[in-house]
MARVEX-352135 format. One record per residue (C-alpha): residue number from 1; residue in one letter; z, y, x; chain. Coordinates in pm, whole numbers. Layout:
BEGIN
    k  r      zz      yy      xx  c
  NUM  A       Z       Y       X  A
...
END
This chain:
BEGIN
    k  r      zz      yy      xx  c
    1  M    8471   13056   10372  A
    2  K    8563   12884   10697  A
    3  T    8391   12558   10790  A
    4  L    8585   12264   10931  A
    5  L    8443   11999   11164  A
    6  S    8677   11699   11171  A
    7  F    8606   11440   11441  A
    8  G    8717   11081   11487  A
    9  E    8738   10754   11300  A
   10  V    8635   10680   10945  A
   11  L    8737   10326   10862  A
   12  V    8838   10092   10584  A
   13  D    9202   10079   10476  A
   14  L    9283    9742   10323  A
   15  L    9559    9832   10078  A
   16  P    9779    9566    9914  A
   17  T    9719    9521    9543  A
   18  D    9992    9262    9475  A
   19  T   10364    9254    9547  A
   20  A   10325    8970    9796  A
   21  G   10074    9170   10002  A
   22  L    9817    8888    9998  A
   23  E    9541    9068    9807  A
   24  H    9384    9391    9928  A
   25  Q    9148    9662    9810  A
   26  P    8910    9825   10061  A
   27  I    8946   10205   10052  A
   28  A    8787   10466   10277  A
   29  G    9032   10617   10525  A
   30  G    9099   10717   10884  A
   31  A    9311   11019   10972  A
   32  P    9035   11269   11064  A
   33  A    8821   11151   10771  A
   34  N    9119   11211   10541  A
   35  V    9149   11565   10680  A
   36  A    8779   11627   10617  A
   37  V    8811   11506   10257  A
   38  G    9136   11694   10201  A
   39  Y    8976   12018   10319  A
   40  A    8671   11962   10096  A
   41  K    8885   11884    9790  A
   42  L    9072   12211    9841  A
   43  G    8739   12390    9820  A
   44  G    8640   12423   10185  A
   45  N    8316   12359   10373  A
   46  S    8385   12032   10550  A
   47  I    8182   11837   10806  A
   48  F    8278   11498   10946  A
   49  A    8164   11373   11288  A
   50  G    8207   11020   11419  A
   51  G    8038   10686   11473  A
   52  I    7936   10492   11161  A
   53  S    7815   10134   11117  A
   54  S    7513   10023   10915  A
   55  D    7710    9733   10764  A
   56  D    7821    9728   10398  A
   57  Y    8152    9895   10479  A
   58  G    7966   10166   10672  A
   59  V    7744   10237   10372  A
   60  M    8052   10252   10148  A
   61  L    8223   10495   10384  A
   62  Q    7923   10729   10392  A
   63  Q    7901   10725   10014  A
   64  S    8274   10790    9983  A
   65  L    8258   11095   10210  A
   66  V    7958   11239   10025  A
   67  E    8123   11179    9687  A
   68  Q    8422   11383    9804  A
   69  G    8204   11677    9908  A
   70  V    8199   11617   10284  A
   71  D    7887   11698   10490  A
   72  I    7807   11383   10694  A
   73  S    7543   11542   10920  A
   74  G    7781   11487   11214  A
   75  L    7781   11108   11170  A
   76  A    7610   10899   11438  A
   77  L    7469   10569   11316  A
   78  V    7557   10271   11538  A
   79  P    7354    9985   11382  A
   80  N    7485    9690   11585  A
   81  A    7856    9769   11563  A
   82  A    8100    9674   11289  A
   83  T    8317    9907   11080  A
   84  A    8679    9935   11185  A
   85  T    8939    9807   10939  A
   86  V    9313    9846   10911  A
   87  L    9542    9620   10712  A
   88  V    9807    9845   10554  A
   89  S   10150    9715   10452  A
   90  L   10393    9919   10244  A
   91  D   10770    9878   10234  A
   92  A   10996    9953    9936  A
   93  D   11004   10324   10027  A
   94  G   10626   10357   10051  A
   95  E   10635   10369   10432  A
   96  R   10342   10206   10608  A
   97  S   10275    9966   10891  A
   98  F    9927    9895   11027  A
   99  S    9725    9611   11176  A
  100  F    9396    9735   11323  A
  101  N    9062    9564   11386  A
  102  R    8898    9824   11607  A
  103  H    8747    9667   11920  A
  104  G    8386    9769   11980  A
  105  T    8356    9920   11633  A
  106  A    8119   10204   11547  A
  107  D    8384   10476   11552  A
  108  M    8450   10399   11921  A
  109  L    8088   10462   12022  A
  110  Y    8047   10835   11958  A
  111  S    7922   11006   12275  A
  112  A    7899   11345   12441  A
  113  T    7528   11345   12350  A
  114  H    7624   11329   11984  A
  115  F    7844   11635   12029  A
  116  D    7551   11821   12186  A
  117  A    7355   11771   11864  A
  118  I    7615   11955   11654  A
  119  T    7526   12302   11525  A
  120  W    7838   12469   11660  A
  121  S    7743   12810   11521  A
  122  A    7812   12674   11172  A
  123  V    8167   12562   11265  A
  124  D    8489   12767   11256  A
  125  I    8756   12496   11301  A
  126  F    8750   12176   11506  A
  127  H    9006   11905   11429  A
  128  F    9080   11579   11610  A
  129  C    9348   11310   11659  A
  130  S    9450   11076   11943  A
  131  N    9307   10752   11801  A
  132  T    8984   10815   11989  A
  133  F    9176   10820   12318  A
  134  T    9252   10448   12343  A
  135  E    8956   10354   12566  A
  136  T    8818   10555   12857  A
  137  E    8463   10611   12728  A
  138  I    8559   10736   12383  A
  139  F    8842   10946   12532  A
  140  N    8595   11117   12766  A
  141  S    8364   11185   12471  A
  142  S    8656   11322   12268  A
  143  L    8771   11550   12548  A
  144  Y    8414   11673   12592  A
  145  G    8402   11767   12223  A
  146  V    8739   11942   12240  A
  147  K    8628   12146   12541  A
  148  Q    8301   12235   12368  A
  149  A    8486   12362   12060  A
  150  Y    8731   12563   12270  A
  151  A    8458   12716   12487  A
  152  K    8273   12823   12175  A
  153  Q    8592   12996   12050  A
  154  K    8654   12771   11752  A
  155  L    9009   12722   11629  A
  156  V    9108   12382   11770  A
  157  S    9354   12167   11573  A
  158  F    9512   11852   11721  A
  159  D    9719   11606   11519  A
  160  V    9870   11366   11774  A
  161  N    9897   11089   11510  A
  162  L   10007   10810   11747  A
  163  R    9922   10450   11657  A
  164  L   10082   10262   11945  A
  165  S    9941    9923   11840  A
  166  L    9590   10050   11924  A
  167  W    9670   10090   12293  A
  168  D    9618    9818   12553  A
  169  D    9780   10039   12818  A
  170  I   10043   10260   12656  A
  171  H   10108   10436   12987  A
  172  L    9777   10622   12953  A
  173  L    9867   10776   12618  A
  174  A   10082   11075   12714  A
  175  G    9852   11184   12995  A
  176  R    9548   11178   12771  A
  177  V    9726   11379   12502  A
  178  E    9834   11635   12759  A
  179  Q    9480   11677   12897  A
  180  C    9387   11823   12557  A
  181  L    9672   12073   12532  A
  182  P    9504   12359   12726  A
  183  Y    9220   12351   12470  A
  184  T    9439   12328   12157  A
  185  H    9548   12616   11933  A
  186  V    9741   12421   11664  A
  187  L    9933   12109   11764  A
  188  K   10091   11893   11494  A
  189  M   10311   11592   11560  A
  190  S   10597   11405   11400  A
  191  H   10946   11415   11547  A
  192  D   10906   11053   11661  A
  193  E   10579   11139   11836  A
  194  A   10738   11439   12007  A
  195  D   11026   11218   12118  A
  196  F   10786   10957   12259  A
  197  L   10587   11216   12454  A
  198  A   10901   11391   12577  A
  199  N   11041   11061   12706  A
  200  A   10715   10991   12887  A
  201  R   10751   11323   13068  A
  202  G   11125   11273   13129  A
  203  V   11243   11574   12929  A
  204  D   11407   11632   12591  A
  205  V   11208   11728   12283  A
  206  E   11282   12101   12301  A
  207  E   11168   12111   12664  A
  208  Y   10854   11920   12572  A
  209  L   10765   12163   12294  A
  210  Q   10800   12451   12541  A
  211  F   10582   12255   12785  A
  212  C   10311   12238   12517  A
  213  L   10330   12614   12463  A
  214  N   10317   12671   12839  A
  215  Q    9996   12464   12852  A
  216  G    9834   12714   12617  A
  217  V    9903   12581   12267  A
  218  T    9950   12874   12027  A
  219  L   10143   12699   11748  A
  220  V   10334   12369   11747  A
  221  L   10438   12207   11419  A
  222  V   10683   11916   11410  A
  223  T   10718   11717   11088  A
  224  N   11002   11474   11020  A
  225  G   10959   11308   10680  A
  226  P   11201   11468   10431  A
  227  E   11348   11698   10696  A
  228  P   11228   12058   10746  A
  229  V   10903   12126   10930  A
  230  R   10975   12303   11259  A
  231  C   10736   12578   11368  A
  232  Y   10721   12694   11730  A
  233  S   10527   12961   11917  A
  234  N   10606   13188   12209  A
  235  A   10681   13463   11954  A
  236  F   10891   13276   11692  A
  237  C   11070   12957   11597  A
  238  F   11170   12869   11240  A
  239  E   11196   12585   10988  A
  240  V   11037   12536   10646  A
  241  M   11214   12316   10392  A
  242  V   11047   12008   10243  A
  243  P   11093   11920    9871  A
  244  K   11280   11604    9778  A
  245  I   11040   11348    9629  A
  246  N   11022   10977    9556  A
  247  P   10714   10867    9752  A
  248  V   10483   10601    9613  A
  249  D   10269   10577    9926  A
  250  T   10286   10796   10236  A
  251  T    9928   10707   10340  A
  252  A    9739   11026   10435  A
  253  A   10039   11253   10373  A
  254  G   10021   11394   10725  A
  255  D    9644   11432   10698  A
  256  S    9687   11614   10367  A
  257  F    9937   11845   10539  A
  258  V    9682   11923   10811  A
  259  A    9400   11981   10562  A
  260  G    9620   12219   10364  A
  261  L    9728   12396   10681  A
  262  L    9372   12458   10799  A
  263  W    9251   12559   10453  A
  264  Q    9531   12809   10404  A
  265  L    9480   12956   10751  A
  266  G    9128   13044   10643  A
  267  Q    9256   13192   10319  A
  268  C    9506   13413   10502  A
  269  F    9231   13533   10736  A
  270  E    8995   13617   10453  A
  271  Q    9263   13789   10246  A
  272  A    9371   14008   10538  A
  273  G    9021   14104   10644  A
  274  A    8883   14175   10988  A
  275  S    9092   14491   11014  A
  276  E    9409   14284   11065  A
  277  Y    9276   13972   11235  A
  278  G    8991   13974   11482  A
  279  T    8959   13595   11473  A
  280  L    9101   13303   11279  A
  281  I    9312   13214   11584  A
  282  D    9496   13547   11551  A
  283  V    9655   13432   11223  A
  284  L    9866   13186   11424  A
  285  S   10062   13475   11576  A
  286  N   10178   13619   11242  A
  287  R   10511   13466   11142  A
  288  V   10481   13562   10775  A
  289  D   10136   13408   10736  A
  290  V   10231   13098   10935  A
  291  Q   10522   13037   10698  A
  292  K   10290   13081   10399  A
  293  V   10043   12838   10554  A
  294  V   10308   12574   10627  A
  295  E   10456   12601   10276  A
  296  F   10111   12533   10130  A
  297  A   10058   12240   10369  A
  298  I   10393   12087   10270  A
  299  K   10293   12097    9903  A
  300  C    9970   11914    9987  A
  301  G   10158   11640   10169  A
  302  A   10414   11604    9890  A
  303  I   10144   11562    9624  A
  304  T    9968   11299    9835  A
  305  C   10288   11094    9867  A
  306  R   10297   11053    9488  A
  307  V    9960   10873    9466  A
  308  K    9853   10542    9621  A
  309  G    9562   10544    9863  A
  310  A    9401   10799   10093  A
  311  F    9101   10994    9954  A
  312  P    9217   10970    9588  A
  313  A    9562   11105    9676  A
  314  L    9440   11424    9843  A
  315  P    9491   11722    9609  A
  316  S    9270   11998    9478  A
  317  C    9369   12362    9529  A
  318  A    9460   12391    9159  A
  319  Q    9700   12097    9189  A
  320  V    9871   12255    9488  A
  321  L    9905   12597    9328  A
  322  A   10061   12436    9020  A
  323  V   10345   12286    9226  A
  324  I   10677   12470    9205  A
  325  V   10934   12381    9472  A
END
């Protein structure tokens, strides 16, 4: 069974509990933490790495990760920093908007030294997002971790996951994303994120996706809500349909997609055996298996949209296999 190390922020989502949006329930969240939990709930070995506070929210977050089956040995305790929070608002269609409190919080204080303490030999997949790129010090730490994973021949997964409101200088965003591309095997982004990054480079989306492949990315996946997921590599390009659903809450849907994707990649590798694939990365070049992987990931995301919250909405493998689309 392949082991995932997911790196980044674990924070508190403050979800509305009344129609006016004036009362909120604190729930564990954060995109890379959601991926770690999603992978564990599917049955995988999952490790989370990131900075954690010693405040009450930090204790709650650690307990929440452990309760969901996530190994927290990669957490770095930052006693004098607060836990990041995000106020989540939902519209009538379950779509979200965010208001972050994330200045000087524990998740922003993970360092290269912390990465050096990781037992990399126990890791098969490294996953990260761009929310640890917003300030120079944490970006440098993040890039260091990405390079470490790549050098040690781990499959590297990057969900762009842009949260523009986190950035003091939005002009730094695209460049920092692009510095990670040569060390990324699987790149996932929404159509809106691809459009933003393409505009920053002065090209159209199709040209930007080819740029990503030229930088060394093996597989690019572009999601677009209810529209088909587009899959690009230098060997193939195809779309996978998305089922029509009535979403209750889209929180963590993209993270659930990523968790399902990475889990199913490992399943395809193990089912094929070493005779077909030398490494997990080799699965990304097989069109048939990539389609199978993306179909599974789409089911994970669809299930998550039907439940409110982050960790509670992430499905088990049995729930995914029971879905007929």
